[in-house]
C-alpha positions as MATLAB code, in Angstrom:
seq = 'MTSYRTPMPRLTIGLAAIALSAVTFGLTVMLPTSLYSQLNDAMLAAKRAAPIEVSIVPAQITVTGECDKNMAYEPARRSIPVVDRSS';
ca = [
      21.318 -114.935 -242.854;
      20.815 -118.497 -243.938;
      19.372 -119.208 -247.350;
      16.603 -121.704 -247.905;
      17.627 -124.810 -249.811;
      14.986 -126.901 -251.504;
      14.978 -130.624 -250.727;
      15.190 -131.485 -254.438;
      17.624 -129.587 -256.607;
      16.223 -127.467 -259.432;
      18.183 -129.455 -261.990;
      16.347 -132.649 -261.049;
      12.967 -130.943 -261.339;
      13.947 -129.454 -264.707;
      15.042 -132.822 -266.064;
      11.830 -134.426 -264.833;
       9.806 -131.715 -266.615;
      11.691 -132.326 -269.871;
      11.200 -136.078 -269.560;
       7.465 -135.720 -268.915;
       7.141 -133.339 -271.865;
       8.842 -135.869 -274.123;
       6.561 -138.668 -272.897;
       3.469 -136.506 -273.414;
       4.576 -135.575 -276.931;
       5.291 -139.200 -277.750;
       1.901 -140.397 -276.526;
      -0.160 -137.654 -278.133;
       1.646 -137.165 -281.454;
       4.034 -139.962 -282.314;
       1.967 -142.973 -281.209;
      -1.224 -142.074 -283.154;
       0.890 -141.229 -286.198;
       2.540 -144.623 -286.187;
      -0.797 -146.391 -285.615;
      -2.587 -144.621 -288.477;
       0.273 -144.897 -290.960;
      -0.698 -148.503 -291.688;
      -4.310 -147.442 -292.308;
      -3.200 -144.656 -294.639;
      -1.349 -147.149 -296.844;
      -4.502 -149.253 -297.148;
      -6.600 -146.188 -297.917;
      -4.197 -145.077 -300.656;
      -4.350 -148.502 -302.234;
      -8.161 -148.384 -302.163;
      -8.158 -144.947 -303.809;
      -6.023 -146.209 -306.671;
      -8.312 -149.196 -307.277;
     -11.404 -147.468 -308.681;
     -12.894 -143.990 -308.589;
     -16.189 -143.518 -306.791;
     -18.962 -141.565 -308.509;
     -21.255 -139.456 -306.382;
     -24.621 -137.979 -307.337;
     -26.676 -135.446 -305.410;
     -30.370 -136.235 -305.177;
     -32.241 -133.910 -305.689;
     -30.023 -132.070 -308.108;
     -31.569 -128.713 -307.170;
     -32.214 -127.340 -303.701;
     -34.807 -124.571 -303.371;
     -34.736 -122.374 -300.284;
     -37.761 -120.230 -299.457;
     -38.253 -117.827 -296.602;
     -39.461 -114.420 -295.534;
     -37.258 -111.376 -295.201;
     -37.476 -109.949 -291.707;
     -37.555 -106.155 -291.641;
     -35.591 -105.964 -288.382;
     -32.379 -107.420 -289.725;
     -28.919 -106.082 -288.946;
     -28.373 -104.738 -292.459;
     -30.792 -101.847 -291.915;
     -29.189  -98.547 -290.952;
     -29.392  -97.598 -287.312;
     -31.866  -94.925 -286.297;
     -30.151  -91.701 -285.431;
     -31.355  -89.859 -282.397;
     -30.849  -86.156 -281.823;
     -28.573  -85.633 -278.829;
     -30.110  -83.659 -276.003;
     -27.860  -80.876 -274.801;
     -28.520  -79.272 -271.431;
     -27.788  -75.559 -271.895;
     -29.290  -74.409 -268.643;
     -25.955  -74.043 -266.845;
];
């Protein structure tokens, strides 16, 4: 019986898969990291310059609403099981 031989060896396909994985990792992880590292240095320098004060207006938030009686926290109604004793 003759065995089937693929036109491209498995080693070549495996190496191509590893190479494409490395390129994908480089484009999705390493490239954005290197691009944003320059921005992070500028942001750190801006943070050291002066603190920013924040105030919440209004200082108090009042929430009003009605309590619905059909909420999930009510206990479930228990029904009496019907047992057929005729047989």
